[in-house]
PAKEVO-179873 format. One record per residue (C-alpha): residue number from 1; x, y, z. Coordinates in steps of 0.25 Angstrom, whole numbers, plus 5000, padded with zeros to 4 digits. Layout:
BEGIN
<atom NUM <X Y Z>>
...
This chain:
BEGIN
<atom 1 <4787 4893 4822>>
<atom 2 <4790 4882 4812>>
<atom 3 <4802 4883 4804>>
<atom 4 <4808 4894 4813>>
<atom 5 <4822 4890 4818>>
<atom 6 <4824 4889 4833>>
<atom 7 <4836 4898 4838>>
<atom 8 <4848 4889 4841>>
<atom 9 <4857 4890 4853>>
<atom 10 <4870 4896 4849>>
<atom 11 <4878 4884 4855>>
<atom 12 <4869 4871 4856>>
<atom 13 <4875 4862 4866>>
<atom 14 <4865 4851 4868>>
<atom 15 <4870 4838 4875>>
<atom 16 <4870 4831 4861>>
<atom 17 <4880 4841 4855>>
<atom 18 <4893 4835 4851>>
<atom 19 <4905 4838 4859>>
<atom 20 <4911 4845 4847>>
<atom 21 <4900 4854 4846>>
<atom 22 <4900 4857 4861>>
<atom 23 <4915 4861 4860>>
<atom 24 <4913 4870 4848>>
<atom 25 <4901 4877 4855>>
<atom 26 <4909 4879 4868>>
<atom 27 <4921 4885 4859>>
<atom 28 <4911 4894 4853>>
<atom 29 <4906 4898 4867>>
<atom 30 <4919 4901 4872>>
<atom 31 <4924 4908 4860>>
<atom 32 <4929 4922 4863>>
<atom 33 <4931 4933 4853>>
<atom 34 <4945 4939 4852>>
<atom 35 <4941 4951 4859>>
<atom 36 <4935 4943 4871>>
<atom 37 <4948 4935 4871>>
<atom 38 <4956 4948 4874>>
<atom 39 <4947 4950 4886>>
<atom 40 <4949 4936 4891>>
<atom 41 <4964 4936 4889>>
<atom 42 <4966 4950 4896>>
<atom 43 <4957 4946 4908>>
<atom 44 <4964 4932 4909>>
<atom 45 <4978 4939 4909>>
<atom 46 <4975 4950 4918>>
<atom 47 <4970 4940 4928>>
<atom 48 <4981 4930 4926>>
<atom 49 <4993 4940 4928>>
<atom 50 <4987 4945 4941>>
<atom 51 <4982 4932 4947>>
<atom 52 <4993 4929 4957>>
<atom 53 <4989 4942 4964>>
<atom 54 <4976 4935 4969>>
<atom 55 <4984 4929 4980>>
<atom 56 <4992 4941 4985>>
<atom 57 <4989 4950 4997>>
<atom 58 <4988 4964 4999>>
<atom 59 <5000 4973 4997>>
<atom 60 <5006 4986 4998>>
<atom 61 <4996 4998 4999>>
<atom 62 <4984 4988 5000>>
<atom 63 <4984 4991 5015>>
<atom 64 <4981 5005 5013>>
<atom 65 <4969 5003 5004>>
<atom 66 <4964 4989 5009>>
<atom 67 <4970 4981 5020>>
<atom 68 <4973 4993 5030>>
<atom 69 <4962 5002 5025>>
<atom 70 <4951 5003 5035>>
<atom 71 <4941 5009 5025>>
<atom 72 <4944 4997 5016>>
<atom 73 <4943 4987 5027>>
<atom 74 <4929 4992 5031>>
<atom 75 <4923 4986 5018>>
<atom 76 <4910 4992 5014>>
<atom 77 <4910 5001 5026>>
<atom 78 <4923 5008 5021>>
<atom 79 <4918 5012 5008>>
<atom 80 <4913 5025 5013>>
<atom 81 <4927 5029 5018>>
<atom 82 <4934 5024 5006>>
<atom 83 <4926 5033 4997>>
<atom 84 <4927 5045 5006>>
<atom 85 <4941 5044 5012>>
<atom 86 <4956 5043 5007>>
<atom 87 <4959 5029 5003>>
<atom 88 <4969 5028 5014>>
<atom 89 <4959 5033 5025>>
<atom 90 <4957 5019 5030>>
<atom 91 <4972 5018 5033>>
<atom 92 <4976 5032 5038>>
<atom 93 <4962 5039 5041>>
<atom 94 <4961 5053 5039>>
<atom 95 <4976 5055 5037>>
<atom 96 <4975 5047 5024>>
<atom 97 <4974 5060 5016>>
<atom 98 <4987 5065 5021>>
<atom 99 <4995 5053 5017>>
<atom 100 <4996 5054 5002>>
<atom 101 <4995 5066 4993>>
<atom 102 <4981 5067 4987>>
<atom 103 <4976 5056 4995>>
<atom 104 <4970 5043 4990>>
<atom 105 <4956 5042 4985>>
<atom 106 <4953 5029 4978>>
<atom 107 <4941 5023 4984>>
<atom 108 <4935 5013 4974>>
<atom 109 <4947 5003 4975>>
<atom 110 <4947 5004 4990>>
<atom 111 <4932 5002 4990>>
<atom 112 <4934 4989 4983>>
<atom 113 <4944 4984 4993>>
<atom 114 <4933 4988 5004>>
<atom 115 <4923 4980 4997>>
<atom 116 <4933 4968 4996>>
<atom 117 <4935 4969 5011>>
<atom 118 <4920 4969 5014>>
<atom 119 <4918 4957 5005>>
<atom 120 <4931 4949 5006>>
<atom 121 <4938 4955 5018>>
<atom 122 <4953 4956 5016>>
<atom 123 <4955 4948 5004>>
<atom 124 <4967 4951 4994>>
<atom 125 <4963 4940 4985>>
<atom 126 <4950 4947 4982>>
<atom 127 <4957 4960 4980>>
<atom 128 <4967 4955 4971>>
<atom 129 <4957 4947 4963>>
<atom 130 <4949 4960 4961>>
<atom 131 <4961 4967 4956>>
<atom 132 <4964 4957 4946>>
<atom 133 <4950 4956 4941>>
<atom 134 <4949 4971 4940>>
<atom 135 <4963 4971 4932>>
<atom 136 <4957 4961 4922>>
<atom 137 <4945 4969 4920>>
<atom 138 <4953 4982 4918>>
<atom 139 <4961 4974 4907>>
<atom 140 <4949 4970 4900>>
<atom 141 <4942 4983 4901>>
<atom 142 <4955 4989 4895>>
<atom 143 <4953 4980 4883>>
<atom 144 <4939 4984 4882>>
<atom 145 <4942 4999 4882>>
<atom 146 <4954 4997 4872>>
<atom 147 <4946 4989 4862>>
<atom 148 <4936 5001 4862>>
<atom 149 <4947 5011 4860>>
<atom 150 <4956 5003 4850>>
<atom 151 <4945 4996 4841>>
<atom 152 <4954 5000 4829>>
<atom 153 <4966 4993 4835>>
<atom 154 <4961 4979 4836>>
<atom 155 <4969 4968 4829>>
<atom 156 <4965 4957 4820>>
<atom 157 <4972 4948 4831>>
<atom 158 <4964 4951 4843>>
<atom 159 <4977 4949 4852>>
<atom 160 <4984 4961 4845>>
<atom 161 <4973 4972 4847>>
<atom 162 <4977 4984 4854>>
<atom 163 <4967 4983 4865>>
<atom 164 <4971 4969 4869>>
<atom 165 <4986 4971 4869>>
<atom 166 <4984 4984 4877>>
<atom 167 <4976 4977 4887>>
<atom 168 <4985 4965 4888>>
<atom 169 <4997 4975 4890>>
<atom 170 <4990 4982 4901>>
<atom 171 <4985 4969 4908>>
<atom 172 <4999 4963 4908>>
<atom 173 <5008 4975 4912>>
<atom 174 <5015 4972 4925>>
<atom 175 <5014 4987 4930>>
<atom 176 <5000 4983 4933>>
<atom 177 <5004 4973 4944>>
<atom 178 <5003 4983 4955>>
<atom 179 <4989 4988 4952>>
<atom 180 <4984 4974 4951>>
<atom 181 <4992 4966 4961>>
<atom 182 <4991 4977 4972>>
<atom 183 <4976 4976 4977>>
<atom 184 <4976 4991 4979>>
<atom 185 <4979 4993 4964>>
<atom 186 <4964 4992 4962>>
<atom 187 <4963 5007 4962>>
<atom 188 <4971 5007 4949>>
<atom 189 <4962 4995 4944>>
<atom 190 <4949 5001 4947>>
<atom 191 <4953 5015 4942>>
<atom 192 <4958 5009 4928>>
<atom 193 <4945 5000 4927>>
<atom 194 <4936 5012 4929>>
<atom 195 <4944 5021 4920>>
<atom 196 <4944 5011 4908>>
<atom 197 <4929 5008 4911>>
<atom 198 <4927 5023 4910>>
<atom 199 <4934 5023 4897>>
<atom 200 <4926 5011 4892>>
<atom 201 <4913 5018 4895>>
<atom 202 <4918 5031 4888>>
<atom 203 <4921 5024 4875>>
<atom 204 <4907 5017 4876>>
<atom 205 <4900 5030 4877>>
<atom 206 <4908 5035 4864>>
<atom 207 <4903 5022 4857>>
<atom 208 <4888 5022 4863>>
<atom 209 <4886 5036 4868>>
<atom 210 <4878 5030 4880>>
<atom 211 <4879 5039 4892>>
<atom 212 <4879 5027 4901>>
<atom 213 <4893 5025 4897>>
<atom 214 <4897 5039 4902>>
<atom 215 <4891 5035 4916>>
<atom 216 <4899 5023 4917>>
<atom 217 <4911 5030 4913>>
<atom 218 <4909 5040 4924>>
<atom 219 <4906 5029 4934>>
<atom 220 <4918 5020 4931>>
<atom 221 <4928 5032 4930>>
<atom 222 <4923 5037 4944>>
<atom 223 <4927 5023 4949>>
<atom 224 <4940 5024 4942>>
<atom 225 <4943 5037 4949>>
<atom 226 <4939 5032 4962>>
<atom 227 <4948 5020 4961>>
<atom 228 <4960 5029 4957>>
<atom 229 <4961 5043 4953>>
<atom 230 <4970 5041 4941>>
<atom 231 <4958 5037 4933>>
<atom 232 <4957 5052 4930>>
<atom 233 <4967 5050 4919>>
<atom 234 <4956 5043 4910>>
<atom 235 <4950 5057 4909>>
<atom 236 <4960 5058 4897>>
<atom 237 <4960 5044 4893>>
<atom 238 <4945 5042 4891>>
<atom 239 <4943 5054 4881>>
<atom 240 <4955 5050 4873>>
<atom 241 <4951 5036 4872>>
<atom 242 <4938 5041 4866>>
<atom 243 <4945 5050 4857>>
<atom 244 <4954 5038 4852>>
<atom 245 <4942 5030 4847>>
<atom 246 <4933 5039 4840>>
<atom 247 <4930 5054 4837>>
<atom 248 <4921 5059 4848>>
<atom 249 <4914 5072 4850>>
<atom 250 <4918 5082 4861>>
<atom 251 <4905 5080 4868>>
<atom 252 <4907 5065 4869>>
<atom 253 <4921 5068 4876>>
<atom 254 <4913 5076 4886>>
<atom 255 <4904 5065 4889>>
<atom 256 <4915 5055 4891>>
<atom 257 <4923 5064 4900>>
<atom 258 <4912 5070 4908>>
<atom 259 <4909 5057 4916>>
<atom 260 <4924 5056 4918>>
<atom 261 <4925 5070 4924>>
<atom 262 <4913 5067 4933>>
<atom 263 <4920 5055 4938>>
<atom 264 <4932 5063 4941>>
<atom 265 <4924 5074 4949>>
<atom 266 <4917 5063 4957>>
<atom 267 <4930 5057 4961>>
<atom 268 <4936 5070 4964>>
<atom 269 <4924 5073 4973>>
<atom 270 <4925 5060 4980>>
<atom 271 <4940 5061 4982>>
<atom 272 <4939 5075 4988>>
<atom 273 <4928 5071 4997>>
<atom 274 <4937 5059 5002>>
<atom 275 <4951 5066 5002>>
<atom 276 <4948 5081 5001>>
<atom 277 <4958 5090 4994>>
<atom 278 <4971 5083 4999>>
<atom 279 <4985 5090 4998>>
<atom 280 <4997 5084 4993>>
<atom 281 <5006 5087 5005>>
<atom 282 <5009 5073 5008>>
<atom 283 <5018 5071 4996>>
<atom 284 <5028 5082 5000>>
<atom 285 <5034 5076 5012>>
<atom 286 <5034 5061 5010>>
<atom 287 <5043 5054 5000>>
<atom 288 <5034 5042 4998>>
<atom 289 <5023 5051 4994>>
<atom 290 <5031 5060 4986>>
<atom 291 <5043 5053 4979>>
<atom 292 <5048 5067 4974>>
<atom 293 <5049 5072 4988>>
<atom 294 <5065 5073 4987>>
<atom 295 <5066 5076 4972>>
<atom 296 <5068 5090 4966>>
<atom 297 <5058 5094 4955>>
<atom 298 <5067 5090 4944>>
<atom 299 <5069 5076 4950>>
<atom 300 <5054 5074 4953>>
<atom 301 <5050 5076 4938>>
<atom 302 <5062 5069 4933>>
<atom 303 <5059 5057 4941>>
<atom 304 <5044 5058 4937>>
<atom 305 <5048 5057 4922>>
<atom 306 <5058 5046 4925>>
<atom 307 <5047 5038 4932>>
<atom 308 <5038 5040 4919>>
<atom 309 <5049 5033 4911>>
<atom 310 <5050 5022 4922>>
<atom 311 <5035 5019 4920>>
<atom 312 <5037 5017 4905>>
<atom 313 <5049 5007 4908>>
<atom 314 <5040 5000 4918>>
<atom 315 <5029 4999 4907>>
<atom 316 <5038 4993 4897>>
<atom 317 <5047 4985 4906>>
<atom 318 <5039 4981 4919>>
<atom 319 <5050 4973 4926>>
<atom 320 <5054 4979 4939>>
<atom 321 <5040 4982 4945>>
<atom 322 <5038 4988 4959>>
<atom 323 <5027 4994 4967>>
<atom 324 <5036 5005 4973>>
<atom 325 <5042 5017 4966>>
<atom 326 <5043 5025 4978>>
<atom 327 <5056 5034 4981>>
<atom 328 <5066 5030 4977>>
<atom 329 <5063 5018 4968>>
<atom 330 <5063 5029 4957>>
<atom 331 <5075 5038 4960>>
<atom 332 <5073 5053 4958>>
<atom 333 <5080 5058 4945>>
<atom 334 <5082 5070 4937>>
<atom 335 <5080 5075 4922>>
<atom 336 <5095 5071 4919>>
<atom 337 <5090 5057 4920>>
<atom 338 <5089 5052 4905>>
<atom 339 <5077 5043 4909>>
<atom 340 <5069 5055 4913>>
<atom 341 <5072 5061 4900>>
<atom 342 <5068 5049 4892>>
<atom 343 <5055 5047 4900>>
<atom 344 <5051 5062 4898>>
<atom 345 <5054 5060 4883>>
<atom 346 <5045 5048 4882>>
<atom 347 <5034 5054 4890>>
<atom 348 <5034 5067 4882>>
<atom 349 <5034 5060 4869>>
<atom 350 <5022 5052 4874>>
<atom 351 <5015 5064 4878>>
<atom 352 <5018 5072 4865>>
<atom 353 <5014 5060 4857>>
<atom 354 <5001 5058 4865>>
<atom 355 <4997 5073 4863>>
<atom 356 <5000 5073 4848>>
<atom 357 <4994 5059 4844>>
<atom 358 <4982 5057 4854>>
<atom 359 <4974 5066 4845>>
<atom 360 <4977 5057 4833>>
<atom 361 <4971 5045 4841>>
<atom 362 <4985 5039 4842>>
<atom 363 <4984 5026 4850>>
<atom 364 <4998 5028 4855>>
<atom 365 <4995 5042 4860>>
<atom 366 <4982 5036 4867>>
<atom 367 <4991 5026 4874>>
<atom 368 <5000 5037 4878>>
<atom 369 <4989 5045 4883>>
<atom 370 <4984 5034 4892>>
<atom 371 <4997 5032 4898>>
<atom 372 <5001 5047 4900>>
<atom 373 <4987 5051 4905>>
<atom 374 <4986 5039 4915>>
<atom 375 <5000 5040 4920>>
<atom 376 <4999 5055 4922>>
<atom 377 <4992 5054 4935>>
<atom 378 <5003 5045 4941>>
<atom 379 <5015 5051 4934>>
<atom 380 <5019 5060 4946>>
<atom 381 <5020 5072 4936>>
<atom 382 <5006 5077 4941>>
<atom 383 <5004 5070 4954>>
<atom 384 <5014 5065 4964>>
<atom 385 <5010 5051 4965>>
<atom 386 <5018 5048 4977>>
<atom 387 <5029 5038 4970>>
<atom 388 <5038 5039 4959>>
<atom 389 <5030 5029 4951>>
<atom 390 <5022 5016 4952>>
<atom 391 <5019 5005 4943>>
<atom 392 <5004 5005 4946>>
<atom 393 <5003 5020 4940>>
<atom 394 <5005 5013 4926>>
<atom 395 <4993 5005 4928>>
<atom 396 <4984 5014 4919>>
<atom 397 <4995 5020 4910>>
<atom 398 <4998 5006 4905>>
<atom 399 <4986 5007 4897>>
<atom 400 <4993 5017 4888>>
<atom 401 <5005 5008 4887>>
<atom 402 <4997 4996 4884>>
<atom 403 <4989 5003 4873>>
<atom 404 <5002 5009 4867>>
<atom 405 <5009 4995 4866>>
<atom 406 <4996 4988 4861>>
<atom 407 <4995 4999 4850>>
<atom 408 <5009 4997 4846>>
<atom 409 <5008 4982 4845>>
<atom 410 <4995 4984 4836>>
<atom 411 <5000 4995 4828>>
<atom 412 <5014 4991 4825>>
<atom 413 <5017 4977 4828>>
<atom 414 <5004 4968 4826>>
<atom 415 <5005 4969 4811>>
<atom 416 <5020 4970 4808>>
<atom 417 <5030 4960 4805>>
<atom 418 <5034 4960 4820>>
<atom 419 <5019 4957 4825>>
<atom 420 <5023 4943 4830>>
<atom 421 <5035 4948 4837>>
<atom 422 <5026 4959 4843>>
<atom 423 <5016 4949 4848>>
<atom 424 <5026 4940 4854>>
<atom 425 <5033 4952 4861>>
<atom 426 <5019 4957 4866>>
<atom 427 <5016 4943 4872>>
<atom 428 <5029 4942 4879>>
<atom 429 <5027 4956 4885>>
<atom 430 <5013 4952 4890>>
<atom 431 <5018 4939 4895>>
<atom 432 <5030 4946 4903>>
<atom 433 <5020 4957 4908>>
<atom 434 <5011 4946 4913>>
<atom 435 <5022 4938 4920>>
<atom 436 <5028 4950 4926>>
<atom 437 <5014 4954 4932>>
<atom 438 <5012 4940 4938>>
<atom 439 <5026 4940 4944>>
<atom 440 <5025 4954 4949>>
<atom 441 <5012 4952 4956>>
<atom 442 <5019 4943 4966>>
<atom 443 <5026 4955 4972>>
<atom 444 <5012 4960 4976>>
<atom 445 <5009 4948 4984>>
<atom 446 <5009 4956 4997>>
<atom 447 <5017 4969 5002>>
<atom 448 <5028 4960 5006>>
<atom 449 <5031 4954 4993>>
<atom 450 <5029 4967 4986>>
<atom 451 <5038 4976 4994>>
<atom 452 <5049 4965 4995>>
<atom 453 <5048 4963 4980>>
<atom 454 <5048 4978 4976>>
<atom 455 <5059 4982 4986>>
<atom 456 <5068 4975 4976>>
<atom 457 <5064 4984 4965>>
<atom 458 <5061 4997 4971>>
<atom 459 <5074 4996 4979>>
<atom 460 <5075 5012 4981>>
<atom 461 <5061 5014 4986>>
<atom 462 <5060 5018 5000>>
<atom 463 <5045 5013 5001>>
<atom 464 <5047 4999 4996>>
<atom 465 <5060 4997 5004>>
<atom 466 <5053 5001 5017>>
<atom 467 <5040 4993 5013>>
<atom 468 <5049 4980 5010>>
<atom 469 <5056 4982 5024>>
<atom 470 <5043 4983 5031>>
<atom 471 <5036 4971 5025>>
<atom 472 <5049 4963 5028>>
<atom 473 <5049 4967 5042>>
<atom 474 <5035 4964 5044>>
<atom 475 <5037 4950 5038>>
<atom 476 <5045 4945 5050>>
<atom 477 <5038 4941 5063>>
<atom 478 <5042 4932 5075>>
<atom 479 <5041 4920 5067>>
<atom 480 <5051 4924 5057>>
<atom 481 <5064 4917 5059>>
<atom 482 <5075 4926 5064>>
<atom 483 <5084 4924 5052>>
<atom 484 <5073 4927 5043>>
<atom 485 <5068 4939 5051>>
<atom 486 <5082 4945 5052>>
<atom 487 <5084 4944 5037>>
<atom 488 <5070 4950 5033>>
<atom 489 <5071 4961 5043>>
<atom 490 <5085 4964 5038>>
<atom 491 <5080 4965 5024>>
<atom 492 <5069 4974 5028>>
<atom 493 <5078 4983 5035>>
<atom 494 <5087 4985 5023>>
<atom 495 <5074 4989 5015>>
<atom 496 <5070 4998 5026>>
<atom 497 <5084 5005 5026>>
<atom 498 <5083 5006 5011>>
<atom 499 <5070 5013 5012>>
<atom 500 <5073 5023 5022>>
<atom 501 <5086 5026 5015>>
<atom 502 <5079 5029 5003>>
<atom 503 <5069 5037 5011>>
<atom 504 <5073 5041 5025>>
<atom 505 <5059 5047 5028>>
<atom 506 <5052 5033 5026>>
<atom 507 <5047 5032 5041>>
<atom 508 <5042 5018 5039>>
<atom 509 <5055 5013 5034>>
<atom 510 <5062 5018 5047>>
<atom 511 <5051 5012 5055>>
<atom 512 <5052 4998 5049>>
<atom 513 <5067 4998 5049>>
<atom 514 <5067 5001 5064>>
<atom 515 <5057 4990 5066>>
<atom 516 <5066 4980 5058>>
<atom 517 <5078 4984 5066>>
<atom 518 <5071 4982 5079>>
<atom 519 <5068 4968 5074>>
<atom 520 <5082 4965 5071>>
<atom 521 <5087 4971 5085>>
<atom 522 <5093 4983 5079>>
<atom 523 <5087 4992 5089>>
<atom 524 <5097 5004 5087>>
<atom 525 <5094 5005 5072>>
<atom 526 <5079 5002 5075>>
<atom 527 <5079 5015 5084>>
<atom 528 <5086 5023 5073>>
<atom 529 <5076 5019 5062>>
<atom 530 <5064 5021 5071>>
<atom 531 <5069 5035 5075>>
<atom 532 <5070 5038 5060>>
<atom 533 <5055 5034 5059>>
<atom 534 <5051 5043 5070>>
<atom 535 <5059 5055 5065>>
<atom 536 <5050 5054 5053>>
<atom 537 <5037 5051 5061>>
<atom 538 <5039 5053 5076>>
<atom 539 <5025 5046 5078>>
<atom 540 <5027 5034 5070>>
<atom 541 <5021 5023 5078>>
<atom 542 <5029 5011 5073>>
<atom 543 <5042 5018 5075>>
<atom 544 <5038 5021 5089>>
<atom 545 <5033 5007 5092>>
<atom 546 <5046 5001 5086>>
<atom 547 <5055 5010 5093>>
<atom 548 <5048 5007 5106>>
<atom 549 <5049 4992 5104>>
<atom 550 <5064 4994 5101>>
<atom 551 <5066 5002 5114>>
<atom 552 <5059 4991 5122>>
<atom 553 <5066 4980 5115>>
<atom 554 <5080 4986 5118>>
<atom 555 <5076 4988 5133>>
<atom 556 <5072 4974 5134>>
<atom 557 <5085 4969 5128>>
<atom 558 <5093 4978 5137>>
<atom 559 <5097 4988 5126>>
<atom 560 <5093 5000 5135>>
<atom 561 <5101 5010 5127>>
<atom 562 <5094 5007 5114>>
<atom 563 <5081 5006 5121>>
<atom 564 <5084 5020 5127>>
<atom 565 <5087 5026 5114>>
<atom 566 <5073 5020 5108>>
<atom 567 <5065 5026 5120>>
<atom 568 <5072 5040 5118>>
<atom 569 <5069 5040 5103>>
<atom 570 <5054 5036 5106>>
<atom 571 <5053 5047 5116>>
<atom 572 <5060 5057 5107>>
<atom 573 <5049 5054 5096>>
<atom 574 <5037 5051 5105>>
<atom 575 <5040 5060 5117>>
<atom 576 <5025 5060 5121>>
<atom 577 <5026 5045 5124>>
<atom 578 <5027 5043 5139>>
<atom 579 <5030 5028 5138>>
<atom 580 <5043 5029 5130>>
<atom 581 <5048 5039 5141>>
<atom 582 <5044 5029 5152>>
<atom 583 <5051 5017 5145>>
<atom 584 <5063 5025 5144>>
<atom 585 <5062 5029 5159>>
<atom 586 <5060 5014 5162>>
<atom 587 <5073 5011 5154>>
<atom 588 <5081 5021 5161>>
<atom 589 <5075 5016 5175>>
<atom 590 <5079 5002 5172>>
<atom 591 <5093 5005 5166>>
<atom 592 <5099 5014 5178>>
<atom 593 <5094 5027 5174>>
<atom 594 <5083 5029 5184>>
<atom 595 <5086 5044 5185>>
<atom 596 <5083 5046 5170>>
<atom 597 <5071 5037 5171>>
<atom 598 <5066 5046 5182>>
<atom 599 <5067 5059 5174>>
<atom 600 <5059 5053 5162>>
<atom 601 <5048 5047 5171>>
<atom 602 <5046 5061 5178>>
<atom 603 <5046 5067 5165>>
<atom 604 <5035 5057 5161>>
<atom 605 <5027 5060 5173>>
<atom 606 <5028 5075 5171>>
<atom 607 <5022 5073 5157>>
<atom 608 <5013 5062 5160>>
<atom 609 <5009 5062 5175>>
<atom 610 <5000 5050 5173>>
<atom 611 <5010 5041 5167>>
<atom 612 <5010 5030 5179>>
<atom 613 <5022 5022 5173>>
<atom 614 <5031 5034 5176>>
<atom 615 <5028 5034 5190>>
<atom 616 <5029 5019 5192>>
<atom 617 <5043 5020 5186>>
<atom 618 <5047 5031 5195>>
<atom 619 <5042 5023 5207>>
<atom 620 <5050 5011 5202>>
<atom 621 <5063 5019 5200>>
<atom 622 <5062 5026 5214>>
<atom 623 <5059 5013 5221>>
<atom 624 <5068 5003 5213>>
<atom 625 <5080 5012 5210>>
<atom 626 <5080 5023 5220>>
<atom 627 <5074 5016 5231>>
<atom 628 <5064 5027 5234>>
<atom 629 <5051 5020 5238>>
<atom 630 <5044 5033 5243>>
<atom 631 <5046 5039 5229>>
<atom 632 <5044 5026 5222>>
<atom 633 <5030 5024 5229>>
<atom 634 <5026 5038 5225>>
<atom 635 <5028 5035 5210>>
<atom 636 <5023 5021 5211>>
<atom 637 <5010 5025 5218>>
<atom 638 <5008 5036 5208>>
<atom 639 <5009 5026 5196>>
<atom 640 <4999 5017 5204>>
<atom 641 <4990 5029 5205>>
<atom 642 <4990 5032 5190>>
<atom 643 <4989 5017 5186>>
<atom 644 <4986 5007 5196>>
<atom 645 <4986 4996 5186>>
<atom 646 <5001 4998 5181>>
<atom 647 <5008 4984 5184>>
<atom 648 <5022 4990 5186>>
<atom 649 <5017 5001 5196>>
<atom 650 <5010 4990 5204>>
<atom 651 <5023 4981 5203>>
<atom 652 <5032 4993 5208>>
<atom 653 <5022 4996 5219>>
<atom 654 <5022 4982 5224>>
<atom 655 <5037 4981 5223>>
<atom 656 <5040 4994 5230>>
<atom 657 <5030 4990 5242>>
<atom 658 <5037 4977 5242>>
<atom 659 <5050 4983 5243>>
<atom 660 <5045 4991 5255>>
<atom 661 <5039 4979 5262>>
<atom 662 <5025 4984 5259>>
<atom 663 <5020 4970 5255>>
<atom 664 <5005 4973 5256>>
<atom 665 <5006 4985 5247>>
<atom 666 <5016 4977 5238>>
<atom 667 <5005 4966 5237>>
<atom 668 <4994 4975 5233>>
<atom 669 <5002 4981 5221>>
<atom 670 <5007 4967 5216>>
<atom 671 <4992 4961 5217>>
<atom 672 <4987 4973 5209>>
<atom 673 <4999 4970 5199>>
<atom 674 <4995 4955 5198>>
<atom 675 <4980 4959 5194>>
<atom 676 <4986 4967 5182>>
<atom 677 <4996 4956 5178>>
<atom 678 <4993 4943 5185>>
<atom 679 <5004 4936 5177>>
<atom 680 <5016 4946 5181>>
<atom 681 <5026 4936 5187>>
<atom 682 <5034 4948 5194>>
<atom 683 <5021 4952 5201>>
<atom 684 <5017 4938 5205>>
<atom 685 <5031 4936 5211>>
<atom 686 <5030 4949 5218>>
<atom 687 <5017 4945 5224>>
<atom 688 <5023 4932 5229>>
<atom 689 <5034 4939 5236>>
<atom 690 <5024 4950 5242>>
<atom 691 <5015 4939 5247>>
<atom 692 <5027 4932 5253>>
<atom 693 <5031 4945 5260>>
<atom 694 <5017 4946 5265>>
<atom 695 <5018 4932 5271>>
<atom 696 <5008 4926 5262>>
<atom 697 <5016 4914 5256>>
<atom 698 <5004 4907 5250>>
<atom 699 <5001 4919 5241>>
<atom 700 <5016 4921 5239>>
<atom 701 <5017 4906 5233>>
<atom 702 <5005 4908 5225>>
<atom 703 <5011 4920 5218>>
<atom 704 <5024 4914 5217>>
<atom 705 <5017 4902 5209>>
<atom 706 <5010 4912 5200>>
<atom 707 <5023 4919 5197>>
<atom 708 <5030 4906 5193>>
<atom 709 <5018 4902 5185>>
């Protein structure tokens, strides 16, 4: 239509446009609002501080859920087991439910690992990348949620708003290192992501009253619970978040909570289907599952309250970080300890303040509510979590700390005469936190670096001392220079000795110490260590294997006394093992104690009449030592009858007939032996001698040549 203006493009960039106009247009296109810059900064920082983990390997408990878990390694085919079995079923089978109190049912994170195995095979780079991306998403989602809750606390300077400062503090706090740098920590990440998403959709429902938001709330909260059960604490946080932002009818609260309760019911049904109703008997007899096993009731609760104060110190001063707080990195204490009293006073004050002020929609009370509610499930007060404390248990409670500090900065410092100083201090703290995260990440490169790093912090933890000793011993091999090997194994043994000194019931500590002592030639102490392990578990396969190796090594070295002690120890703990008895009899037969050997061999035959090696050894003893060939042939032919393919029986029969001048019979058995082991030099020599005794010099020379070759 004539006179009507044509709509113009927002940014006309024709080839004839001047460079100046192009530059201005590009700046407008790239322009971001202050609010969007918050997301960009948060995302970039989250990715940057954990970027070095991309090149790390699997570490610590990754084996239980990923690399050693058959269900996970099945890929798509393992998803059925993952959602219907204990998380450790792929490692321990049906015994998984008896290992840890309450069992473990966190299928969603494990399912993501199974999908990764299907698509990328064993690839820690992909796993670390997904953890980092998920963490960045959580930090941005947190900012989104907090901006909805704290709309009234935006600052004219966007970088001083409560939501942004809180999100930055959360993103940069070093206590999160374990959750993000450890691939297995994805259960925590997914749980918080689902919980925050459920909070977001609940807030959206209050604003829009669209029922679809309630469905989404149910869906993501279900995923949160299937990732880790501590998401259940958001049953309290979500309603109070709604309460904080606006006055709402009781009916709407019902609408908000009902999807959450439905999610809990669904999770509970799936968990019971997978695990059943599991008792907590495991925790009563194993220190590494129950750190309070050796504590009185008073010591237990005093120590719990002490750890609560320890958490607060770690939040404020995250310097000496470690993944291990097992007994006794934290020492048992009593109520006479002033640190316990101070901790109790602080927490009681927090609880009272929260109860009184939350109804006034006090932000500090809300922050305390988040901290206390999410901490309650891992505080050891209600449920024994299997360790005194752990840094990853602060992953979600730190939300409360971040909101608390952000509000203090906004409320009291941003507009005061100390505002500039406050900003500088905040920047320094964030910078320190970020650098601390990046440097701490390197400890998580693999299990070796983690354990050998944290053993210097958790010096009184039995678990990390034994773990460090184990990885040090496994780090040496035949190619390791002797000087290095001796130094590394020596250090490993020191850690292992420390571990079993702290906790004498630590079977793995005794086993690896025995193995380390074997490698250094300390066979006497090796036997003592392995004996301690067998006292704790007479069926421990590794202890039996190492003790057996010790016995054979000592025998070959001519240390018959130590070899005898080892075999006696093996027989004591594994009396049903016939081979150990036989080897002891063989040792006696070859060290001038034929009568003792004979007694043991007859005992073997009595209990196991089909054990041909016992008959063979008796035949050898009667022929070689006693010179009683009649009795010797009786036992040797019985052994031959039971096992015609046993090389030593054939060798002994051929030798015995040769000594009797029965060369044709001797030849028969030596030829049978040659078929079984054509490269046995002794058999070839005996064949050469036998053919020569039979007058067949050509054959004799042929076998003599074979033997020399």
